[in-house]
Residue, then its C-alpha position, 0 to 999 in steps of 0.5 A: x283154080x284158074x277157072x275160078x279166077x277168070x270168072x272173078x275177073x270177067x265179073x268185076x267191073x272196072x271203076x274209072x274217075x271219068x270215062x269218055x264216050x267218043x274218041x274224036x276231036x272233043x273225047x281226045x281234048x278232054x282225055x289228053x288234058x285230064x291225063x296231063x293233070x296226073x303228073x302236074x298236081x298231087x290231087x290229081x295223082x293216080x286219077x284214072x280215065x277211059x275212052x270208049x269208041x266204036x270207031x266211027x268218028x267223022x275224023x276217019x273220012x276228013x282232010x284237015x287244012x285250017x287246024x292250027x298246028x297240025x299238018x295241012x292236008x292230013x287225013x282224019x285216020x293220020x290225025x286219029x293215029x296221031x292222037x291215039x299215039x299221043x295218048x300213049x304217053x298217059x298210062x292212067x288214060x285207056x282207050x277201048x273199042x266198045x259201043x255203049x248202050x246204056x248209062x245209069x247213075x248209081x251211088x258211085x256216080x254211073x254205070x256204062x253198059x257195052x255189048x259185053x263189058x261193064x264200067x263204072x265212072x264218078x264223071x261222064x263225058x258224052x263226046x259222040x258227035x252230032x249225027x246221032x244219040x242212042x244210048x239209053x240215058x233217062x237224063x238226056x235230052x236230044x235236041x235238034x242241032x240249030x247250030x249245025x250247017x246241015x239238017x237232021x243233026x242232034x244236040x244234047x241240052x245242055x247248061x255250059x257243058x253240064x247235061x246234069x250233076x257229074x255228066x257233061x257233053x263235049x264238041x258237036x253234040x254240045x252245040x259248038x261250030x263243026x270245025x276240028x279246032x272248036x270240037x277239041x277245045x271245047x273237050x278240053x274245056x270240059x276237062x278243065x271244068x272236071x279239073x276245077x270240081x275236084x280242086x275246088x278252084x280254076x285248074x289248067x294244065x300248062x305246058x312249060x319249058x323243058 
């Protein structure tokens, strides 16, 4: 009996409202904004979010001195840890270590294929950085990133962060300058775009006084 249940669970595809691919500045900016809306708005209540990441973010090798509100000189590993810890405040957002290989559109939204797992999402945010894009997605056009300070960087063709219906790009892969604050803010902006699509009007998640 237990073996049968285990096989059923193994074959079950987890469904999320938003899957974010990439846990760097843009990915966390997007995830934290979305997840913080759940306790603020009835229309966001019970929404589920997932970040999929291969743990290869540039943040791992960085050191930061000019990010507003961030301890000067903090290294990227510690900064990532702080953001991961911050994310644990929101039980509706998960972070999983997976490499995404393919994304397909389906009736529910999208199916996201990883090496050993499959997920479904209504919205997908690509926050994969500007070094490369090797996920198989029919709707994505990979272009040269002319906004990057170094050659051979990529940009995913988009119109105001939107690639196609419910498929977004955030951060350096969208063409913003290669700065932590720019990437994080761009991820936050995409989250606000998604919130707007849910409630039909501009939706901003402000912190308030205790």
